[in-house]
N, C-alpha and C positions, 0 to 999 in steps of 0.2 A: 376373437374366434366365435362364430356363431354355431349354437347347438339348438336342438329342439328341446322342449320341455320334457318329452319322453326320454331323450338321451340323457338329459340331466338327471332325472329320476333314477334311471338305471345306474348311472355312474355313481350317484350318492347312495343308492339303496333306500330311496324314499317311496313312499306311496304317492301316486299322482292323482289329483282331482282336478279335472278340466282338460282343456284341449291340448293333447300331447304334441300336435304339430306346431304350436306356437314357437316362434323363434326368440332365442335369448342370446344376446351378445355381449353383456357386460355386467357389472355389479355397481351398486351405488346406495346411498342412504335414501330413505323414503322421500326426503325433501327434494333431492337433486336428481332423482331417477327419471330416465326416459322410459317410453313403453316397453323397449326390449332389454332393459336392465333387470337384474334380479335383486330383490330385497329380502329381509328376513324379520321375523317377529318371534320373540322369545316369550313374551308375557302379554296378558290382557291390556296392560296399561299402555302398550305401544300400538294397540289395534287401530285407533283413530288415525294416526299418522299414516299407517300402512294403507288403510282404506282409502285415504285422500290421495295417495301417491299415483303418478302416472304409470308406474310399473305394472305390468300384467301378471307377473309371476312372482310368487312369494314362497320363501321357505318358512314354515310355521310349525309351532309345537303342536302335538296331539291335544285335542280337547278345546281348541280355540276355534271358533267359527268365524268365517268371513266369507261374504258373498261378492260375486263380481270379479274374482281373481282366480288365476290358476294356482293351485296350492301343491307344494311339495311338503309331505309330512315327515318330520325329522325329530327324533327324541332330543337331539341337541342341535337346534337350528343355527346357532352361531358356528359351531364346528362345521356343519354341512355347508353353510354359506362360505366359510373360509376355503374348504375344499373346492367348491365350485368356482371360486375366484381364481384359484391356482390353475384351473382347467380352462376357464373362458378367457383369462387375462394373463397369459404366461409373461414372465418377466422380459423386459427389453434386453436384447443382447448387449453384454459389456464390450465385446470385441468380436470380430468376424474375420477368419482367416489370420494369417501372420502378416502383420503390417510391415511394410518395407523398412521402416526406421527402427523396428525392434532389434535389440542386440542379443543374439542367442549363441551361447558357447557351443563349439562343435560336439562336445561330449555330452550335452543336454539330450535327453530322450523325451521327445513329445509324442504321445499316443495320438491315433487318428481323431480328428475333430477338435483338437485343441485350437484355441484362438488366442492371439497375443495382440495387444493394442499398441498404439504409437509410443515409441521411446521406452518401452519396457525393456528391462535388463534380466536375462536369465543366464546365471553363471554356470561353470563347469560341473558336471556330474549331477545335474538336477534331473529328476524324473517327474513328469506331469502325466496324469491319467486322462483317459478318454473324455472328450467333452468339457474339459475344464477351460474357463474363460479368464484371462489375465488382462486387466485393464491398462489404460495408458499410464506410463511412468511408474509402473510397478517394478519392485526390485526383488528377485528371487535369489537368495545366496547359494553358494557353493554347496552341493550335496543335499539340498532341500528335497523332500518328497511330497507330491500333491497327488491326492487320489482322484477318482473319477467325479465329474460333475461339479467341481468346485467353482466358486464365483469370486474373483478377487476384483474389487472396485478400484478405480484410479488411485495411485499412490499408496498402495499397500506395500509394506516392506516385510519380507521374510529374511531373517538373518540365516547364515550358514547352518545347515543340518536341521532346519525346522521341519516338522512332520504334520502334514494335514492328511486326514482320512478322506472319506467320500462325502460329497455334497456339502462341504464346509463353505460358508459365506463370510467373507471378510470385507467390511465396509471401508470407505476411503480413510486413509490416514492410520489404519490399524498397524501396529508393529508387533511382530511375533518373534520372540527369541532373542531380545536385548539382554544385556548383562543385568543380573541382579544387583541390589544395593547391599554389598557385603564387604567389610573392611576390618582389619586387625589393627589395633592401636599398640604402638610402641614408642616411648619417648615423645609423645605428643604428635607423632606422624601417623597417618592412616596408610596402611599397606592393603592394597586391593587382594581380596580373597579370591581364589579361582572361580571363574563363572564359565565352566566348561561342559555343563550337563546338557540335557536335551529338553525340548518342548514338544509335546504331543497333543494334537487337537483331533478328537475323535469324530466319528460320523455325525452328520446333520447338526453341527454346531454353528451358530451364527454369532459374530462378534461385531459390535457397533463401531461407528466411526471414532477414530482417535483412541480407541482402547489400546492398551498395552500389556503384553504378557511376557515376562521374563523366562529365560531358559533357567533350568536348574543350575545350582552352583556346581555340585559334583553328581547330582542324581537327576531327577526329572520333574518338570512341571507338566501337569496332565489336566486336560478339560475333558469331561465325560461326554459320551454320546448324547445328543439332543439338547445340551445346554445352550442357553441363550444369554449373551452379555450385551448390555446396553452401551450406548456411547460413553466414552470417557471413564470406563472402568479399568482399574490397574490390578493385575494379579502378579505378585512377587514370585521370586524363586522358590522352587520345591513345594509350591502349592498343589494340592490335589483337589479337584472338584468332580463330584459324581454326576450320574446321568440326570438329565432333564431338570437341572437346576436353573433358576432365573435370577439375574442380578441386575438392578437397575443402575442408572447412571450415577457417575461420580462415586462409586463405591471402590474402596481400596482394600485388598486383602494381602496382609504381610506374610513374610517368608515362613515356609514350612507349616502353614495352616492347612487343615483338612476340612473341606466342606462336602457333605454327603449328597445323597440323591434327593431330588424333588424339593430342594431347599428353596425358599423365596427370600430375597434380600431386597429391601426398599432402597431408595436412592440415598446417597451420601452416607451409607454405612461405613464404618471403620472397624476392620477386624485386625487386631494386633497379632504379633508372631505367635506360632505354636498353638494356635486355638484349634478347637474341634467343634464343628457344627454338625450335629448328627442329622440323619435323614429326616425330610418332612418338616424341618424347623422352619419357622418364619421370623425374620429379622426386620424389625420396623424401621422406617425411614430415619436417617441420622443416629441410629443406635451406635454405640461404641462397645466393642468386645475386648476387654482387657487381655493381656498376654496370658496365655495358657488356660484361659477359661474353656469349659465345655458347655455348649448349649445342647441339651438333651433332645432326644428324638420327639418330634411333633411339638415341641415347646414353642410358645410365641413370646418373643422378648422385645422390649422397647427401652429407650432412654440410654443415658451414659452415666455411669456404667450400665450395661444392659441388664434388666431384670425382668421376671415374669410380667406379663401384660397386666394381670389383675393387680399385682402390687404396684406397678408403675401408676395405674389409674388412681389407686387410693393415695399414693403420696403426691401425685400431681394435684389432686383435689385440695390437699392440705397447702401445698405450695402457693396455689392460687388465692388461698385465704390468708397468707402471711401479713399483708398490710392491715387487714381488719383485726387480726389476733394481735398484732403489735400495738395497735391502738387501745385494745382491751387491757393488754398488760401494762401500758403506760398509765392508763386510768386507775387500774388496781394499785400500782405502785404509788401514785399520788394519794389515793385514800388510805393506804396503809401507813404512809409516811405521816399524814395528818393525824391519824389515830394514835401514832406512837409518840407525838409531841407532848 
C-alpha cells in the first residue's frame, strides 16, 4: 500500500521534516531498502547506515540530525516504525471466502466477512466473529467461540469449547484446549483425572507455531489480553497468565501456576506446578522454577533453581573458577601432608 510521507506523519503523530508528497510503499532495513521504503533510526550509532541507505524517508529520534532525507520525528522510532509497517504492509490473507472443500456444520454461526480455507472443519454450535480467517486444514471443535478479526494459520486445532476473544493470532500447528496431564495412582495403575474445564484466550493474544495450551482440569486455563507466546511453548491445565506477558520458545509452565502481568520469560524456562510469578518479573533463559516457588514483583531471576540475578552472577563467577581452586587445594594438601611427616 502506498502512502505519502505527510499521511504517514499524520497517522503516526510525528513531526514531518521534508517533502510531504514523497511516496512510501514498504518497510526495510537500511541495507536492503529501496527509495520508497521506510527505515528507522533509534540512536546516533545507526546514523551512518541510514544515511547511506537508498531509502528517502526515515523515522528518527528527536535530537539526531540527518541531511538529505525526509524525517519523521518520533519519541519511540521503533514503535512508530512497527505501526507504520502494519499500515503500509498489511498481512497477507490466510483465507478468502468459504472454500468449497471446507466442512461446516449446519448449526455453526459464521458472521459476515468470515473466511474459511480448504479442508477446514468447523463442527456443531461453533460461533465465529466478523472478519475472522480460518486457514487450510484447521479444526474448530464443537461449541468453540471465536471473536472478531482472529487469524488461524493452517493446521490450527481448537478442541471443543475453546474460547478465543478478538484479534487472536494462532500460528500453524497450535493446539488449544487439549487434555491436561493429570492422573491418580492406585495399585500401580494411573487413572485419568477429569480434564473437562475451559480454556480462554483473551483479546490481542498471539500464539506461536506448535504451541500447546491445555484446557483446565475442572476450572479454566486463561491467557490474558495482549500476551505473546513464542513457538513451542506449552501451557498446562489451570494456568493463568496475565496481560502483556511475553514467553519465549520452548518454555513450559506446569499445572495451576500463576503468571502475572508484564512478565518476561526467556527461552527454555521450566516453571513447575503451583508456582507464582508476580507482575513485571523477568525469568532468564533456561531458568528452572521449583514447585510452589514465588518470584516476587519486578524480580529478575536466573539459573536452576532460579535465584536473584545478582546472586546468580556471584555464584557463577565462583563456579567458573572451580578448576583453578581445586588445583590450589590439591597443592595445599600436598604441602600440609609433607609438613606433617
